DRENPA-3360 file (N, C-alpha, C; in nm, 2 decimals, always signed):
BEGIN
1 = XXXXXXXX = +13.28/+12.23/+9.01/+13.29/+12.23/+9.07/+13.33/+12.29/+9.20 ~ +13.40/+12.46/+9.12/+13.36/+12.57/+9.26/+13.25/+12.58/+9.32 ~ +13.16/+12.52/+9.24/+12.98/+12.58/+9.25/+13.00/+12.46/+9.43 ~ +13.01/+12.31/+9.38/+13.03/+12.20/+9.43/+13.13/+12.23/+9.60 ~ +13.24/+12.31/+9.56/+13.30/+12.35/+9.66/+13.20/+12.43/+9.74 ~ +13.18/+12.55/+9.74/+13.06/+12.63/+9.79/+13.00/+12.55/+9.86 ~ +12.90/+12.45/+9.78/+12.77/+12.41/+9.85/+12.84/+12.36/+9.99 ~ +12.95/+12.28/+9.97/+12.96/+12.18/+10.07/+12.99/+12.24/+10.21;
9 = XXXXXXXX = +13.13/+12.35/+10.12/+13.15/+12.38/+10.23/+13.08/+12.49/+10.33 ~ +12.99/+12.57/+10.27/+12.91/+12.62/+10.31/+12.77/+12.62/+10.34 ~ +12.72/+12.52/+10.32/+12.60/+12.51/+10.26/+12.52/+12.39/+10.39 ~ +12.62/+12.31/+10.41/+12.61/+12.19/+10.48/+12.49/+12.12/+10.46 ~ +12.46/+12.07/+10.34/+12.36/+11.98/+10.33/+12.23/+12.02/+10.31 ~ +12.17/+12.14/+10.31/+12.08/+12.20/+10.29/+12.03/+12.25/+10.14 ~ +11.89/+12.22/+10.16/+11.81/+12.15/+10.03/+11.78/+12.27/+9.95 ~ +11.85/+12.26/+9.83/+11.86/+12.35/+9.70/+11.84/+12.32/+9.54;
17 = XXXXXXXX = +11.77/+12.44/+9.48/+11.79/+12.37/+9.36/+11.83/+12.47/+9.21 ~ +11.97/+12.51/+9.22/+12.01/+12.58/+9.16/+11.96/+12.60/+8.98 ~ +11.83/+12.64/+8.92/+11.79/+12.63/+8.80/+11.73/+12.77/+8.80 ~ +11.66/+12.81/+8.69/+11.59/+12.88/+8.62/+11.47/+12.93/+8.70 ~ +11.42/+12.81/+8.72/+11.29/+12.80/+8.83/+11.32/+12.71/+8.96 ~ +11.39/+12.76/+9.07/+11.47/+12.69/+9.19/+11.45/+12.70/+9.30 ~ +11.51/+12.68/+9.38/+11.45/+12.70/+9.58/+11.57/+12.67/+9.62 ~ +11.58/+12.81/+9.77/+11.68/+12.72/+9.82/+11.61/+12.76/+10.04;
25 = XXXXXXXX = +11.64/+12.69/+10.08/+11.61/+12.64/+10.24/+11.73/+12.71/+10.34 ~ +11.70/+12.81/+10.37/+11.78/+12.85/+10.45/+11.80/+12.77/+10.59 ~ +11.91/+12.79/+10.65/+11.93/+12.73/+10.81/+11.82/+12.79/+10.92 ~ +11.74/+12.83/+10.88/+11.63/+12.92/+11.02/+11.49/+12.86/+10.94 ~ +11.48/+12.78/+10.86/+11.35/+12.72/+10.81/+11.29/+12.81/+10.67 ~ +11.30/+12.90/+10.69/+11.26/+13.01/+10.54/+11.32/+12.98/+10.44 ~ +11.23/+12.95/+10.27/+11.21/+12.87/+10.17/+11.27/+13.01/+10.07 ~ +11.30/+13.04/+9.97/+11.31/+13.14/+9.85/+11.30/+13.05/+9.78;
33 = XXXXXXXX = +11.22/+13.07/+9.66/+11.16/+12.99/+9.57/+11.17/+13.12/+9.46 ~ +11.19/+13.08/+9.29/+11.23/+13.21/+9.22/+11.17/+13.08/+9.10 ~ +11.12/+13.15/+8.97/+11.10/+13.11/+8.85/+11.13/+13.23/+8.73 ~ +11.09/+13.11/+8.63/+11.05/+13.20/+8.51/+10.95/+13.15/+8.45 ~ +10.84/+13.27/+8.41/+10.64/+13.20/+8.35/+10.68/+13.29/+8.25 ~ +10.59/+13.22/+8.16/+10.55/+13.28/+7.98/+10.41/+13.34/+8.03 ~ +10.41/+13.49/+8.02/+10.29/+13.60/+8.00/+10.17/+13.55/+7.91 ~ +10.06/+13.61/+7.90/+9.98/+13.60/+7.82/+9.89/+13.72/+7.82;
41 = XXXXXXXX = +9.87/+13.81/+7.94/+9.81/+13.93/+7.94/+9.68/+13.87/+8.02 ~ +9.67/+13.79/+8.09/+9.59/+13.71/+8.12/+9.61/+13.66/+8.27 ~ +9.57/+13.55/+8.40/+9.60/+13.52/+8.50/+9.66/+13.35/+8.45 ~ +9.81/+13.33/+8.40/+9.87/+13.26/+8.45/+9.94/+13.14/+8.54 ~ +9.84/+12.98/+8.60/+9.91/+12.97/+8.68/+10.07/+12.95/+8.69 ~ +10.12/+12.94/+8.79/+10.27/+12.97/+8.85/+10.25/+12.78/+8.95 ~ +10.32/+12.67/+8.92/+10.38/+12.60/+9.02/+10.52/+12.65/+9.08 ~ +10.52/+12.64/+9.20/+10.67/+12.65/+9.26/+10.74/+12.49/+9.26;
49 = XXXXXXXX = +10.86/+12.46/+9.26/+10.93/+12.45/+9.25/+10.88/+12.32/+9.36 ~ +10.89/+12.36/+9.45/+10.85/+12.25/+9.59/+10.72/+12.40/+9.64 ~ +10.68/+12.22/+9.74/+10.52/+12.34/+9.80/+10.60/+12.41/+9.99 ~ +10.51/+12.47/+9.97/+10.60/+12.51/+10.09/+10.51/+12.47/+10.20 ~ +10.60/+12.39/+10.34/+10.55/+12.30/+10.42/+10.41/+12.42/+10.48 ~ +10.42/+12.52/+10.50/+10.33/+12.58/+10.62/+10.29/+12.66/+10.58 ~ +10.36/+12.82/+10.53/+10.29/+12.88/+10.40/+10.37/+12.98/+10.33 ~ +10.30/+13.05/+10.30/+10.41/+13.14/+10.16/+10.32/+13.27/+10.17;
57 = XXXXXXXX = +10.46/+13.36/+10.23/+10.43/+13.45/+10.30/+10.45/+13.57/+10.18 ~ +10.49/+13.57/+10.09/+10.52/+13.67/+9.96/+10.56/+13.62/+9.84 ~ +10.50/+13.68/+9.72/+10.50/+13.63/+9.58/+10.55/+13.84/+9.52 ~ +10.63/+13.76/+9.44/+10.70/+13.91/+9.34/+10.68/+13.92/+9.22 ~ +10.65/+13.96/+9.15/+10.63/+13.94/+9.00/+10.69/+14.04/+8.90 ~ +10.78/+14.00/+8.80/+10.81/+14.14/+8.75/+10.83/+14.13/+8.63 ~ +10.83/+14.17/+8.49/+10.77/+14.17/+8.36/+10.90/+14.17/+8.32 ~ +10.96/+14.10/+8.18/+11.07/+14.09/+8.12/+11.07/+14.19/+8.02;
65 = XXXXXXXX = +11.14/+14.34/+8.05/+11.08/+14.41/+7.89/+11.17/+14.56/+7.94 ~ +11.18/+14.59/+7.81/+11.30/+14.68/+7.82/+11.32/+14.83/+7.81 ~ +11.20/+14.83/+7.73/+11.09/+14.93/+7.64/+10.96/+14.99/+7.77 ~ +10.93/+15.07/+7.76/+10.84/+15.17/+7.84/+10.71/+15.14/+7.83 ~ +10.63/+15.11/+7.82/+10.44/+15.05/+7.80/+10.35/+15.16/+7.88 ~ +10.21/+15.13/+7.82/+10.14/+15.25/+7.83/+10.06/+15.13/+7.99 ~ +10.03/+14.99/+7.97/+10.00/+14.87/+8.06/+10.10/+14.94/+8.17 ~ +10.17/+14.84/+8.20/+10.30/+14.91/+8.33/+10.23/+14.76/+8.49;
73 = XXXXXXXX = +10.16/+14.69/+8.43/+10.13/+14.61/+8.55/+10.23/+14.51/+8.51 ~ +10.16/+14.43/+8.67/+10.21/+14.27/+8.72/+10.17/+14.22/+8.85 ~ +10.11/+14.12/+8.81/+10.01/+14.08/+8.97/+10.03/+14.01/+8.99 ~ +9.99/+13.91/+9.13/+10.03/+13.79/+9.15/+9.91/+13.82/+9.25 ~ +9.85/+13.66/+9.24/+9.71/+13.69/+9.32/+9.68/+13.49/+9.39 ~ +9.57/+13.48/+9.42/+9.52/+13.29/+9.45/+9.66/+13.23/+9.51 ~ +9.76/+13.31/+9.61/+9.83/+13.27/+9.64/+9.84/+13.16/+9.72 ~ +9.86/+13.01/+9.70/+9.86/+12.92/+9.80/+10.02/+12.83/+9.82;
81 = XXXXXXXX = +10.03/+12.76/+9.92/+10.16/+12.68/+9.90/+10.24/+12.64/+9.80 ~ +10.18/+12.60/+9.73/+10.17/+12.49/+9.61/+10.22/+12.64/+9.50 ~ +10.16/+12.74/+9.48/+10.19/+12.80/+9.38/+10.07/+12.94/+9.41 ~ +10.10/+13.00/+9.25/+10.01/+13.11/+9.27/+9.94/+13.16/+9.11 ~ +9.84/+13.26/+9.11/+9.85/+13.32/+8.97/+9.91/+13.45/+8.91 ~ +9.99/+13.44/+8.81/+10.04/+13.58/+8.83/+9.96/+13.61/+8.66 ~ +9.97/+13.80/+8.65/+9.91/+13.85/+8.54/+10.06/+13.95/+8.51 ~ +10.16/+13.91/+8.41/+10.23/+14.02/+8.32/+10.23/+14.07/+8.25;
89 = XXXXXXXX = +10.28/+14.19/+8.24/+10.22/+14.33/+8.12/+10.26/+14.27/+8.03 ~ +10.08/+14.28/+7.93/+10.03/+14.23/+7.81/+10.15/+14.11/+7.75 ~ +10.20/+14.07/+7.64/+10.22/+13.93/+7.64/+10.37/+13.93/+7.66 ~ +10.44/+14.02/+7.76/+10.54/+13.95/+7.82/+10.51/+13.86/+7.90 ~ +10.67/+13.80/+7.94/+10.66/+13.68/+8.02/+10.76/+13.79/+8.12 ~ +10.81/+13.67/+8.24/+10.88/+13.74/+8.33/+10.90/+13.66/+8.46 ~ +10.98/+13.75/+8.52/+11.04/+13.66/+8.73/+10.95/+13.67/+8.80 ~ +10.93/+13.59/+8.85/+10.86/+13.60/+9.01/+10.98/+13.52/+9.13;
97 = XXXXX = +10.94/+13.53/+9.24/+11.02/+13.50/+9.36/+10.90/+13.50/+9.51 ~ +10.92/+13.40/+9.53/+10.82/+13.35/+9.66/+10.93/+13.34/+9.80 ~ +10.87/+13.35/+9.92/+10.91/+13.39/+10.06/+10.81/+13.28/+10.12 ~ +10.80/+13.18/+10.18/+10.76/+13.13/+10.30/+10.86/+13.02/+10.38 ~ +10.76/+12.92/+10.42/+10.86/+12.81/+10.54/+10.78/+12.66/+10.54;
% end
Protein backbone atom coordinates (compact mmCIF):
# COMPACT_ATOMS: atom_id res chain seq x y z
CA UNK A 1 0.00 0.00 0.00
CA UNK A 2 2.78 2.42 0.85
CA UNK A 3 4.45 1.68 -2.50
CA UNK A 4 1.22 2.53 -4.35
CA UNK A 5 0.95 5.77 -2.42
CA UNK A 6 4.50 6.80 -3.27
CA UNK A 7 3.94 5.89 -6.91
CA UNK A 8 0.69 7.82 -7.30
CA UNK A 9 1.81 10.82 -5.28
CA UNK A 10 5.23 11.38 -6.83
CA UNK A 11 5.50 9.68 -10.23
CA UNK A 12 2.16 10.72 -11.68
CA UNK A 13 1.75 7.72 -13.96
CA UNK A 14 5.35 7.39 -15.22
CA UNK A 15 5.80 3.84 -16.63
CA UNK A 16 7.79 1.44 -14.46
CA UNK A 17 8.22 -2.20 -13.53
CA UNK A 18 9.49 -2.80 -9.99
CA UNK A 19 10.92 -6.32 -10.27
CA UNK A 20 14.24 -8.20 -10.33
CA UNK A 21 14.44 -7.25 -14.01
CA UNK A 22 12.66 -3.94 -14.34
CA UNK A 23 12.74 -0.37 -15.55
CA UNK A 24 11.61 3.15 -14.82
CA UNK A 25 11.06 6.06 -17.15
CA UNK A 26 12.10 9.47 -15.87
CA UNK A 27 10.07 12.54 -16.73
CA UNK A 28 12.85 13.81 -19.05
CA UNK A 29 12.61 10.66 -21.23
CA UNK A 30 15.65 8.83 -19.82
CA UNK A 31 14.95 5.15 -19.16
CA UNK A 32 16.78 3.16 -16.46
CA UNK A 33 16.68 -0.63 -16.74
CA UNK A 34 18.18 -3.28 -14.48
CA UNK A 35 18.23 -7.01 -14.02
CA UNK A 36 19.93 -10.19 -12.92
CA UNK A 37 21.54 -12.62 -15.36
CA UNK A 38 22.91 -16.13 -14.98
CA UNK A 39 26.55 -16.36 -15.95
CA UNK A 40 28.42 -19.13 -17.65
CA UNK A 41 31.80 -17.47 -18.22
CA UNK A 42 30.93 -17.09 -21.90
CA UNK A 43 28.82 -14.37 -23.59
CA UNK A 44 25.22 -14.61 -22.40
CA UNK A 45 22.39 -12.79 -24.17
CA UNK A 46 20.54 -10.37 -21.89
CA UNK A 47 17.22 -8.97 -23.13
CA UNK A 48 16.05 -5.67 -21.64
CA UNK A 49 12.57 -5.66 -20.04
CA UNK A 50 11.55 -3.05 -22.65
CA UNK A 51 13.25 -1.91 -25.85
CA UNK A 52 14.80 1.55 -25.72
CA UNK A 53 12.94 3.64 -28.34
CA UNK A 54 16.05 5.56 -29.48
CA UNK A 55 19.34 4.27 -28.06
CA UNK A 56 21.07 2.52 -25.18
CA UNK A 57 23.79 4.87 -23.88
CA UNK A 58 25.44 2.77 -21.18
CA UNK A 59 25.50 -0.78 -19.77
CA UNK A 60 27.23 -1.94 -16.58
CA UNK A 61 27.64 -5.49 -15.30
CA UNK A 62 28.65 -6.66 -11.81
CA UNK A 63 29.36 -10.23 -10.71
CA UNK A 64 27.62 -11.53 -7.59
CA UNK A 65 30.38 -12.93 -5.41
CA UNK A 66 31.97 -12.27 -2.05
CA UNK A 67 35.25 -14.12 -2.45
CA UNK A 68 38.37 -12.95 -4.22
CA UNK A 69 39.05 -14.47 -7.60
CA UNK A 70 41.86 -14.63 -10.11
CA UNK A 71 39.59 -13.92 -13.05
CA UNK A 72 37.92 -10.67 -11.98
CA UNK A 73 36.21 -9.76 -15.23
CA UNK A 74 32.77 -8.49 -16.25
CA UNK A 75 32.06 -7.48 -19.82
CA UNK A 76 29.14 -5.97 -21.69
CA UNK A 77 29.18 -5.83 -25.48
CA UNK A 78 27.10 -6.05 -28.65
CA UNK A 79 24.75 -3.45 -27.12
CA UNK A 80 21.49 -2.77 -28.99
CA UNK A 81 18.23 -1.09 -28.04
CA UNK A 82 16.80 -4.48 -27.00
CA UNK A 83 19.70 -6.05 -25.09
CA UNK A 84 23.39 -6.92 -24.91
CA UNK A 85 25.84 -9.76 -24.39
CA UNK A 86 27.26 -10.14 -20.87
CA UNK A 87 30.22 -12.10 -19.56
CA UNK A 88 30.36 -12.53 -15.79
CA UNK A 89 33.43 -13.70 -13.88
CA UNK A 90 33.65 -17.49 -14.13
CA UNK A 91 30.50 -19.45 -13.39
CA UNK A 92 29.00 -16.63 -11.30
CA UNK A 93 25.78 -14.74 -11.95
CA UNK A 94 25.43 -10.98 -11.77
CA UNK A 95 23.47 -7.77 -11.94
CA UNK A 96 23.34 -5.32 -14.81
CA UNK A 97 22.03 -1.81 -15.37
CA UNK A 98 21.41 0.09 -18.60
CA UNK A 99 20.64 3.74 -19.36
CA UNK A 100 18.99 4.94 -22.54
CA UNK A 101 16.14 6.84 -24.07
